[in-house]
Residue, then its C-alpha position, 0 to 999 in steps of 0.5 A: m874412690r874419688i881420688a882413684l877415679a880422678v887419677l884414671r881420668r887425668d893420668r895418661r900413664s895410669q890409663v895405659a896401665t889400665v888398658l894393659v891390665a884389661l888386655g892381660v886379664m882378657i887373654a888369661v880369662s879366654l884361655v882359662l875358659w878354653l882350657l877348662a872346656a877341653p875336658n868337657g869336649l872329651q866328656a861329650r864325646a865319651d857320653r855319645t859313645a857310651w853305648r860302645d863301652g857296655v860290651g863284656q861287662g858281664d857273663k850274660g847279656a841279651i845280645s852278643v857284640a864283636m867290636n873291631r876296627d876296620s879301614y879303607d882308603g886311609k880312613l878308620i872304620e868302627r865296626f860292630d857285629v851284633a846278634r840277639t841271644e835272647q828274645g825281647a826288646i833291646p834298648v838302644a842309645a840316642g842316635i841308633a834307630k833300632f837294634p839291627e836284626a839278622g840281615e839289617v845294617l846301620l851305617s853312619p852318614a859319612l860311611a853310607d856316602l862312602v859305600r855308595g861311591t865305592p865298588a861293592e867288592e872293595l867296601g860295600n860287601r863288608f856290610p851285608g844286609v838291608r840298610i834300615a837307617e843311618l846313625g844320628p850325631e848322638a851316637l857318633k864321636f865326631p862329625g864324619e865318623l865312619v861307624a857300622i852296626i851289622g846284625h847277624e844270626k850269630v856272632e862267633n867271637g862276640y862278647p855279651a852285652v845287656d843292650l846298645r845303650g851303655g852307661a855313663g861315658s868316661y874318657r879316662d879309659d881312652y888308650h889306658g888312661m894316657l890321654y886322660l893324664l896328658t889332658r890334665v897335664g896340659l891344663v896345669v902347665l898352661v893355666v900357670p902361665c895364665l896366672v903369671l900373666v894375670a899377676s904381671a898385669a896386676r903389678l903394672t906401674a906398681a912402683k909409681r902407684e906405691r910412691r903415690l900411695a905412700a905420699l897419701r899415707l904420709a899426708g894422713a890417708s888411712p890404710r883402708q883408704v889406700v887399699v880401696m884406692t888400689a882396688v878401684e884403680t885395678a878393678i876397673g881394668a880387670v873387670v873390663g878384661s874379664v868381661l871381654g875374655v868371656v865374650l871372646a871365649q865363645p868364638f874361640s871355642h868354635l874355632t877350636a872345634k875345627v882342630p882334629w882329634e882321634g881322626g875327626t873334628w868336634y861338634p860346635g857344642d862340645f867346647v862350651p864350658e859350664p855356666a858355673v865355670v864361666a861365672a867362677v872364672a869371670v869373678l875369680a880373675p878380677l879378684l886375683v888381680v885386685g888381690a895381687a895388687i893389694m898384696g903388693l902394698r904391704r910395705v906402703v900400708n905399714q911403712p910408707l917411708a920404706a917404699e923406695a927401699k931395696r927389696k931383698v930375696r932369700s935363698w930359701r926360695l931355691l929349696t921350693i924346687a926340691g920340695a915341689l919335685g919331691v911332691f911330684f915324684l911322690g905323686i908318681v909312686y902313688a899313681q902307679e899303685a892307685s886307681g879311680d878319679g884321684q889317681f893323678t891328683v898328687v902328680l898334677l899338684g906336684l907338677g903345678a908346684v914345680a912350675l910355681a917353684l920356678v917362678l918363686a926361685g927366679p928372683v934369687l937367680t936374678a939377684w945373683v946374676g945382677r950382682f955378678f954383672v955389677g962387679r964385672w961390667r964393661r959397658p954402661s948398659t951392663l952396669l945399669a942392667g946389673r944394678r936393676l937386677a940386684g936392686d929389685p930382683v922381684a920386679a926384674f924377674r916378673g917379665s921373665a916368669g912367663v918365658v921360664i914357664a914356657v921353657f919348662t913346658g917345652s922341655m917337658a913336652l919334648t922329653m915326653l914326645p919321643g917316648l910316647e911315640s914308642q907307646v902308641p900302637y905300632r906294626d910289629s914285624t910278625w907278619l909280612e907287609n902284604a899279609i892280612v891275618a884274621e885271628q880268633v877264627t871259629h868260622d867255616i872258611t869255605p865262603l872265604r875260599l870262594a870269595t877270594s882267588g888268593p891263597v888262604v893260609t890256615m893256622l892254629d896258634g897256641t903255646i908250648r908249655n913247660g910248667d908256668n912258662g909258655t912259648y907262643v907258636v903257630v901250627g901250620e904247613c910251613a910252605d903256606v905259613a911262609k907266605v904270610l910270616t916273616g923270617l920263615h924259610c922252609q925245607a922238605g919234611p916236618a920240623v919245628y922252626s925255632p931260634g932254639p930248642l922248645q922248652g916243653n912238648e905239650f901244645k895248648s891252643s889259644g882262646g878260652k873256648d874248646t881248648l885243644t891240646a897235643q903232644l910233640p913227638a919225643q924226637y923232632e928236627t929243629r930248624p932256624f927261624e929268624g922271626s922277630g915278632r910275636v911268634s916264637a916258633v912254627i910247628d909243621r902240622g905233620l908233627l901234630p897229626s891230631l890237630a889236622g884241620e883245626v884253624s884259629m888263624v887265617g892269613v891271605p897274602t895280597t897285592p896293592e890291587n886286591r888288598d881292599a877286595v881281600h880285606t872285604a872278603l875276610i870281614g864279609t865271610l868271617p864276621g867278628v874276627r880280629l884282623v891284623d892289618g899293618e896298614q890299619r894298625g899304622l893308621f891308628g898309631d899315626t892318628l894318635m901320634a899326630d894328635l899328640q904332636r898337634a896338641t904339643i905344638i898348640g900347647l907350646s905355641i900358647a905357652a910361648v905367646l903367653g910368655g912373650i905377652g907377659a914379658a912385653v907387658a912387664a917390660a913396658g910397665s917397668v919403663i912406665d914405672r921408671r919414667r922419672t929415672f929414665g928422664a933424669l938419665i936422659a937429662a944428664g946426657t945418657p943416650i937412649r941407645v944405652l938405655a935400650h941396651a940396658l932394658r934388653r939386658e934386664v930381660m935377657l940376663p935373668v931369662f938365660a940363667v933361669t931357663i937353664a934351670a927350667c929346662g933341667a926341671g922340665i926334663v926331670v918331670g918329663l921322664g917322671l911322666l914317661t915312667l908313669a905312662r909306660g906303667m899304664v900302657g905296659h911298654g915304651e922307651m924313654p929316649i932323650t934327644p938334643w931337642v930338649i934344650a931347644p926351648v932355651g934358645v926359643g925362650i931367649v928369642v921370645a924374651l928378646v922380641a918382648a924386650l924390643a916392645c918397650g922401645p917405643v915407650l922408652r923413646g917417648i921419654s924426654p927430659r921434660d918428664y923429669a921436670a914434670e915429676 
């Protein structure tokens, strides 16, 4: 131990290596703590909104709740229409002052401010009643969320609920569990670069340390003494870096709380990892660094004279990629059939295995590239780089490992992103752009006619059945329905508007309550219908006279000037109905897509920065390791410019070779994850764009910039260093 401390006190290169180890561990620890805090943030949101998840869990309940998503001025509003079905006290969640009785309203602070500053006919009339209190932060997903709870005598379309307290929150159900899967994927693909950075930091100046320890072994030092010296020398920088990483994690979490997700930012306490997690990471990071340094001493401990021998890598490492991909796709198959907390465990294990397999197989490709250029060199710098790659491919690839993982992550993300765009909520082409349609209507629509001056189109939706097969249709006056439905061109007289003859004559209305049935006449006229949305046919009411006056859908055409007023009238007079509004649905889809794009950019930026830092640290470490060799070359007359070119080629050549394989693996894994996501959501496409190969070019640029970082270290070497050795 005294020898190790003496080396650190007197050897400037060991001091530089210790500082680099501390920086590498600091960055890795702070990032790992941030990544592990992300699920905590999502879970904190789920806990605060658990009161919204208890609706429809049983057939009976003390209250009836209709949940709908509303919008105003580009902002989403979460709306809950509630009514009491039993007498007695109704438990409520923290942040909800009391259960609102008929004529009472609870608004979130941000929504209350918005209502006060907006004309009532545009927004305030959507929430009729006396405002009894404001919702507290304990009941809101994020600061500034727009939420309303409106009490009624009766909610026609409500679902039973026991109370407004809910149970244990879980974010794994958000959007069919897709966000849960994506957060876990992000954790895995970003933790692996952190581990690579830690390993690179642990192996800094490894060659110089091995020569020194081999000399000590030959001088009589025991294996235990050699191991202790290495552990002490490495642990000092690792422990300091771990402490600094824990300290930096706190302000980093507050900075992350400013990043929007699902329409809003976070509360400051959301991104705080649990104390046990902080302690575990703070202890494990130095242990991993020390363990990696000790594992690299096996040859020195057992065979001191072999410290300078060339290291060979076996081609079997390439098989690990195939094995890891096999585990990954086995996990895809399992996840499609399973459910519960362990649904994605095998998928994530396979994903991490693929990333680690790329790191493990990288030295093999590096050795092949080195041998290729040794046999075909045209410049001295190429020969020097080729001999380094072929002679010690493990050390040569170490600087490229982080960049390779970044390319793998980028190709995977850019493969998935276009497919995810087709899986988020989208506005279909069923209804006209200027129409707002209310579904599941069981109300008297007279108040709506009085509240709006625009035309009110009444419709009845259902299916024409032929055995087990059904065609979704709408019954209404053709001239009226054409005001809100796309592709409908009416002619005089009752008819069926359909792309082809209907398969069946029996009409059955939608909805589980008071189902209506009717028979089409044996003979009727079929006219063309060019709609491309959910509605397959339109039936004139004249063909089904027994259904006259029956209504399950109401549509109102709007203008830009009266759209908010019509929206308010529909919600205010038909509480609890589901509104189909392209603007609102587009807002939700745009918000979700913006979240995914933002998360992708942040994740890829972190992976690229980690890869660049790892490459720069490893490149600088390789120069320090070979200070004697470079000093001898300079003393023999080799220009520093040639050595600088050789160092850049050492980084660039393996990166170019291995990133192509990493890009291919990223595309394959991305397609597998898209297949899983499509099965969870129920629809979606799997397009591949030319952008999937962009990470290869970015990776090469990052590696080149990192290689330039070793220039100052190289220029600090002189022939005197060779004499000093």
